[in-house]
C-alpha positions as CSV (number, residue, x, y, z in Angstrom):
1,X,-315.3,-137.1,-75.5
2,X,-314.2,-140.2,-73.9
3,X,-310.6,-141.2,-75.3
4,X,-308.6,-144.0,-74.7
5,X,-305.1,-144.0,-75.1
6,X,-303.2,-147.4,-75.8
7,X,-299.0,-148.1,-75.7
8,X,-296.2,-148.5,-74.1
9,X,-296.1,-147.8,-70.1
10,X,-292.3,-148.0,-68.8
11,X,-289.6,-146.6,-66.8
12,X,-286.0,-145.3,-67.8
13,X,-283.2,-146.0,-65.5
14,X,-280.5,-143.5,-66.7
15,X,-276.9,-144.0,-65.4
16,X,-273.7,-141.7,-66.0
17,X,-270.2,-143.3,-66.1
18,X,-267.3,-140.7,-65.2
19,X,-265.2,-142.7,-67.8
20,X,-264.9,-143.6,-71.4
21,X,-266.1,-146.9,-72.5
22,X,-263.5,-147.1,-75.1
23,X,-260.4,-147.0,-72.7
24,X,-262.0,-149.8,-70.8
25,X,-261.9,-152.5,-74.1
26,X,-259.2,-154.7,-74.7
27,X,-259.2,-155.3,-78.6
28,X,-258.1,-158.9,-78.8
29,X,-260.5,-159.8,-76.1
30,X,-263.8,-158.4,-77.4
31,X,-265.0,-161.8,-78.0
32,X,-265.0,-162.2,-74.4
33,X,-266.3,-158.8,-72.7
34,X,-266.8,-159.1,-69.2
35,X,-267.0,-155.4,-67.8
36,X,-268.9,-153.5,-64.9
37,X,-269.1,-149.6,-64.6
38,X,-269.4,-147.8,-61.5
39,X,-271.4,-144.9,-62.2
40,X,-272.1,-142.0,-60.6
41,X,-275.7,-141.3,-61.3
42,X,-278.9,-143.0,-61.2
43,X,-282.3,-141.3,-62.5
44,X,-285.1,-143.2,-62.6
45,X,-288.1,-141.4,-64.4
46,X,-291.4,-142.5,-65.9
47,X,-291.8,-143.2,-69.1
48,X,-293.9,-144.9,-72.2
49,X,-295.9,-143.1,-75.0
50,X,-298.9,-143.6,-73.9
51,X,-298.1,-143.0,-70.4
52,X,-296.6,-139.9,-71.4
53,X,-299.9,-138.7,-73.4
54,X,-302.1,-139.4,-71.2
55,X,-300.1,-137.4,-68.4
56,X,-300.2,-134.4,-70.6
57,X,-304.1,-135.1,-71.1
58,X,-304.4,-135.2,-67.5
59,X,-302.9,-131.7,-67.1
60,X,-305.1,-130.3,-69.8
61,X,-308.4,-131.9,-67.5
62,X,-309.5,-134.2,-70.2
63,X,-309.8,-137.2,-68.0
64,X,-307.5,-139.9,-70.6
65,X,-308.3,-143.3,-70.0
66,X,-304.8,-145.2,-70.1
67,X,-305.0,-148.8,-71.8
68,X,-301.5,-150.6,-71.7
69,X,-299.6,-153.6,-69.7
70,X,-297.5,-153.4,-66.6
71,X,-296.7,-155.3,-63.7
72,X,-296.6,-155.6,-60.1
73,X,-294.2,-153.1,-59.8
74,X,-296.8,-150.0,-61.2
75,X,-298.4,-149.3,-57.7
76,X,-296.3,-146.1,-57.6
77,X,-296.7,-145.2,-61.4
78,X,-299.9,-145.7,-61.1
79,X,-300.5,-143.5,-58.1
80,X,-298.6,-140.8,-59.9
81,X,-300.8,-140.7,-62.9
82,X,-303.9,-140.7,-60.8
83,X,-302.9,-137.6,-59.1
84,X,-302.5,-135.9,-62.6
85,X,-305.7,-137.0,-63.7
86,X,-305.0,-139.8,-65.5
87,X,-307.8,-143.0,-65.6
88,X,-305.6,-146.4,-64.9
89,X,-308.3,-148.4,-64.2
90,X,-307.7,-150.2,-67.8
91,X,-304.2,-151.0,-67.0
92,X,-303.5,-154.7,-66.9
93,X,-301.3,-155.7,-64.4
94,X,-299.5,-159.0,-65.3
95,X,-298.7,-161.9,-62.5
96,X,-295.6,-163.2,-63.8
97,X,-293.8,-159.8,-65.3
98,X,-292.3,-156.7,-64.4
99,X,-293.2,-153.1,-65.8
100,X,-291.3,-152.7,-69.5
101,X,-288.2,-150.4,-68.4
102,X,-285.2,-149.0,-70.6
103,X,-281.6,-149.0,-68.8
104,X,-278.8,-147.3,-70.1
105,X,-275.4,-146.0,-69.1
106,X,-274.0,-143.0,-70.6
107,X,-270.2,-142.5,-70.6
108,X,-268.0,-138.9,-70.6
109,X,-268.2,-139.0,-74.3
110,X,-272.2,-139.3,-74.4
111,X,-271.7,-142.9,-75.8
112,X,-274.4,-145.3,-74.3
113,X,-274.8,-149.1,-73.6
114,X,-278.9,-149.8,-72.9
115,X,-281.1,-152.7,-72.7
116,X,-284.6,-152.6,-73.0
117,X,-286.8,-155.0,-71.0
118,X,-289.9,-155.5,-72.9
119,X,-291.7,-157.3,-69.5
120,X,-295.7,-156.8,-69.3
121,X,-295.7,-154.8,-72.4
122,X,-296.1,-158.4,-74.1
123,X,-299.4,-158.9,-72.6
124,X,-301.0,-155.6,-74.3
125,X,-302.3,-158.2,-76.9
126,X,-304.8,-159.6,-74.1
127,X,-306.6,-156.6,-73.5
128,X,-310.1,-156.2,-75.1
129,X,-310.8,-152.5,-75.7
130,X,-314.7,-153.3,-75.3
131,X,-314.3,-154.0,-71.6
132,X,-312.5,-150.7,-71.4
133,X,-315.7,-149.0,-73.3
134,X,-318.3,-150.9,-70.7
135,X,-316.4,-149.7,-67.8
136,X,-316.4,-146.2,-68.8
137,X,-319.6,-145.9,-70.9
138,X,-318.3,-146.5,-74.5
139,X,-315.6,-144.6,-76.0
140,X,-315.4,-141.8,-78.8
141,X,-311.6,-142.6,-80.0
142,X,-308.9,-144.8,-79.4
143,X,-305.6,-143.5,-80.0
144,X,-303.3,-146.9,-80.7
145,X,-299.6,-146.2,-80.1
146,X,-296.1,-148.0,-80.1
147,X,-296.7,-151.1,-78.1
148,X,-296.4,-154.7,-78.5
149,X,-296.5,-154.8,-82.0
150,X,-299.6,-157.8,-81.7
151,X,-301.3,-156.0,-79.3
152,X,-301.3,-152.9,-81.9
153,X,-302.8,-155.0,-84.7
154,X,-305.8,-156.2,-82.2
155,X,-306.2,-153.1,-80.9
156,X,-307.0,-151.7,-84.9
157,X,-309.0,-154.7,-85.8
158,X,-311.3,-154.4,-83.1
159,X,-311.7,-150.9,-83.3
160,X,-312.6,-151.6,-86.9
161,X,-314.9,-154.4,-85.8
162,X,-317.1,-152.7,-83.6
163,X,-316.8,-149.2,-85.4
164,X,-314.9,-147.0,-83.0
165,X,-312.9,-144.1,-84.4
166,X,-309.2,-144.6,-84.2
167,X,-305.8,-142.6,-84.5
168,X,-302.8,-144.8,-85.8
169,X,-299.2,-144.1,-84.3
170,X,-296.6,-146.4,-84.5
171,X,-293.6,-143.9,-83.6
172,X,-290.7,-146.2,-82.7
173,X,-292.5,-149.6,-83.8
174,X,-292.4,-148.5,-87.3
175,X,-288.9,-149.7,-87.8
176,X,-289.5,-153.2,-87.0
177,X,-293.1,-153.3,-88.9
178,X,-293.6,-154.5,-92.4
179,X,-295.3,-153.3,-95.1
180,X,-298.6,-155.4,-94.7
181,X,-298.6,-154.6,-91.2
182,X,-298.5,-150.6,-91.4
183,X,-301.0,-151.1,-94.3
184,X,-303.7,-152.9,-92.0
185,X,-302.7,-150.6,-88.7
186,X,-303.4,-146.9,-90.7
187,X,-306.5,-148.0,-93.4
188,X,-309.1,-146.2,-91.9
189,X,-307.9,-144.5,-89.4
190,X,-309.8,-141.2,-88.6
191,X,-306.1,-139.7,-87.7
192,X,-302.5,-140.9,-88.5
193,X,-299.4,-139.6,-86.9
194,X,-296.0,-139.6,-87.5
195,X,-293.0,-137.3,-88.1
196,X,-291.2,-136.3,-91.3
197,X,-288.7,-138.9,-91.3
198,X,-291.8,-141.6,-90.4
199,X,-294.0,-139.8,-93.3
200,X,-291.4,-141.1,-95.7
201,X,-290.8,-144.6,-94.5
202,X,-294.4,-145.2,-93.9
203,X,-294.9,-144.4,-97.7
204,X,-291.8,-146.0,-98.6
205,X,-292.9,-149.7,-96.7
206,X,-296.4,-149.4,-97.6
207,X,-295.4,-148.6,-101.7
208,X,-298.8,-146.2,-101.3
209,X,-298.3,-142.4,-102.2
210,X,-299.1,-139.5,-100.1
211,X,-302.4,-139.4,-102.0
212,X,-303.3,-142.7,-101.9
213,X,-302.7,-142.3,-97.8
214,X,-304.7,-139.8,-97.6
215,X,-307.3,-141.4,-99.4
216,X,-307.3,-144.1,-96.6
217,X,-307.2,-142.1,-93.8
218,X,-309.3,-139.3,-92.4
219,X,-306.5,-136.7,-91.4
220,X,-302.7,-136.9,-91.8
221,X,-301.0,-135.4,-88.7
222,X,-297.2,-134.5,-89.3
223,X,-295.0,-133.2,-86.6
224,X,-292.3,-131.1,-88.3
225,X,-290.0,-130.7,-85.6
226,X,-289.0,-126.7,-85.0
227,X,-291.5,-125.6,-87.8
228,X,-295.0,-126.9,-86.2
229,X,-297.4,-129.6,-87.3
230,X,-299.4,-130.0,-90.8
231,X,-302.5,-131.3,-91.3
232,X,-303.7,-132.7,-94.4
233,X,-307.3,-133.9,-95.7
234,X,-308.0,-135.2,-98.8
235,X,-309.1,-132.3,-101.4
236,X,-308.5,-130.1,-98.7
237,X,-305.7,-127.4,-98.1
238,X,-303.6,-128.2,-95.6
239,X,-303.2,-126.3,-92.3
240,X,-300.0,-125.8,-91.3
241,X,-299.4,-124.5,-87.6
242,X,-295.9,-123.1,-86.2
243,X,-294.3,-123.5,-82.5
244,X,-293.8,-121.0,-80.0
245,X,-290.7,-119.5,-78.9
246,X,-288.7,-121.5,-76.8
247,X,-287.3,-120.1,-73.3
248,X,-284.7,-123.0,-73.6
249,X,-283.9,-126.5,-75.1
250,X,-282.8,-129.1,-72.4
251,X,-284.2,-132.4,-73.7
252,X,-286.4,-132.8,-76.5
253,X,-287.4,-136.1,-75.1
254,X,-291.5,-136.8,-75.5
255,X,-291.9,-133.7,-77.4
256,X,-293.8,-135.6,-79.9
257,X,-296.1,-137.6,-77.0
258,X,-297.0,-134.3,-75.3
259,X,-298.1,-133.0,-78.9
260,X,-300.6,-135.6,-79.1
261,X,-301.6,-135.0,-75.5
262,X,-302.4,-131.4,-76.7
263,X,-303.9,-132.1,-79.7
264,X,-306.0,-135.2,-78.7
265,X,-307.1,-132.6,-75.9
266,X,-308.5,-130.1,-78.2
267,X,-310.2,-132.8,-80.0
268,X,-312.0,-133.7,-76.5
269,X,-312.9,-130.4,-76.1
270,X,-314.4,-130.1,-79.1
271,X,-312.2,-127.2,-80.5
272,X,-311.2,-126.9,-84.3
273,X,-308.5,-129.0,-85.5
274,X,-306.3,-125.9,-86.2
275,X,-306.6,-124.8,-82.4
276,X,-305.8,-128.4,-81.2
277,X,-302.8,-128.4,-83.1
278,X,-301.5,-124.9,-81.5
279,X,-302.6,-126.5,-78.0
280,X,-300.4,-129.4,-79.1
281,X,-297.4,-127.3,-80.0
282,X,-297.5,-125.4,-76.4
283,X,-297.7,-128.4,-74.7
284,X,-294.2,-129.7,-76.8
285,X,-292.8,-126.7,-76.1
286,X,-293.1,-126.9,-72.4
287,X,-291.7,-130.2,-72.6
288,X,-288.9,-129.5,-74.9
289,X,-287.9,-126.8,-71.9
290,X,-287.9,-129.6,-69.3
291,X,-285.3,-132.7,-68.8
292,X,-288.0,-135.7,-68.4
293,X,-290.9,-136.8,-70.5
294,X,-293.5,-136.1,-67.5
295,X,-291.1,-133.4,-65.4
296,X,-293.2,-130.6,-66.9
297,X,-295.7,-128.4,-64.9
298,X,-298.8,-126.7,-66.5
299,X,-299.6,-123.1,-65.0
300,X,-303.0,-122.3,-66.1
301,X,-301.7,-118.4,-66.6
302,X,-298.4,-118.8,-67.4
303,X,-299.4,-121.5,-70.3
304,X,-302.4,-118.8,-72.0
305,X,-299.7,-116.1,-71.6
306,X,-297.2,-117.8,-74.0
307,X,-300.2,-119.3,-76.2
308,X,-301.8,-115.9,-76.5
309,X,-298.3,-114.5,-77.8
310,X,-297.8,-117.4,-80.2
311,X,-301.4,-117.4,-81.5
312,X,-303.3,-113.9,-80.7
313,X,-306.1,-113.2,-78.6
314,X,-309.0,-115.0,-80.6
315,X,-307.4,-118.5,-80.0
316,X,-306.6,-117.7,-76.7
317,X,-309.9,-116.8,-76.2
318,X,-311.6,-120.4,-77.5
319,X,-308.8,-122.5,-75.5
320,X,-308.9,-120.5,-72.0
321,X,-312.2,-121.6,-71.1
322,X,-311.8,-125.5,-71.2
323,X,-308.4,-124.5,-68.9
324,X,-310.7,-122.4,-66.6
């Protein structure tokens, strides 16, 4: 099963200031702030929702196709993804813009000052999925994640026009989208991904009830934080899957992306929805135990031991053959 994942490709530049921002602000001079902070640490991490998802799928051996836009500074990041099993042949490289990045400084009180540079991500709207499909011999599913909003709309319409099944996954972009855009992006989706809060926001912005949305998508996949995930289909009982026990909670960033990576990999393997959700929850648990969205490792024996403990021998036997 050939799965393409569209969405953002970015790097995070995270710095730490040992003092307090508040101590540097002069109350009667806030209209003319000019400050420079000498920071102690710089941590550069790979990120972007599409790249995060593809990284996890690559570790699971499902050879995902990354579709997004990056800058000429993407070479090292590309090499990293290639080495971890990701097909990066459909990434558009901008001739004039850098790869998107988030630059953030955190002070001793955990206050943050940050900026997000969209950069090459704005060129995602120029990518044609037909060219991607022709290059790889066809697409069985396109997961449309948070990206340039116009690019998300274009990918969705192209999937409908060409009859390619697609998953709608707005995540961070849902805050800036209006009801009309959300209705376009989810109508006819084979899968609709969201967390619980986003689920309510989708219903509020579209004006559609939960039942109406279930009538417009094949499956509604809602992540429930520590409680796992719920998968709903119109006219059928929901499937609920819990999370494996965590060894440590280090950093929740990227957990949702990891769940999607595991779930989509399960679909690629051809296992059922419950098994796919279990793989997603297991991978998400590895991420929450690691600082960084692509810093975790997948040791097959360790993965399967914990998967067996969480979901039983029968479920593990069905998954193990795909990880061998």
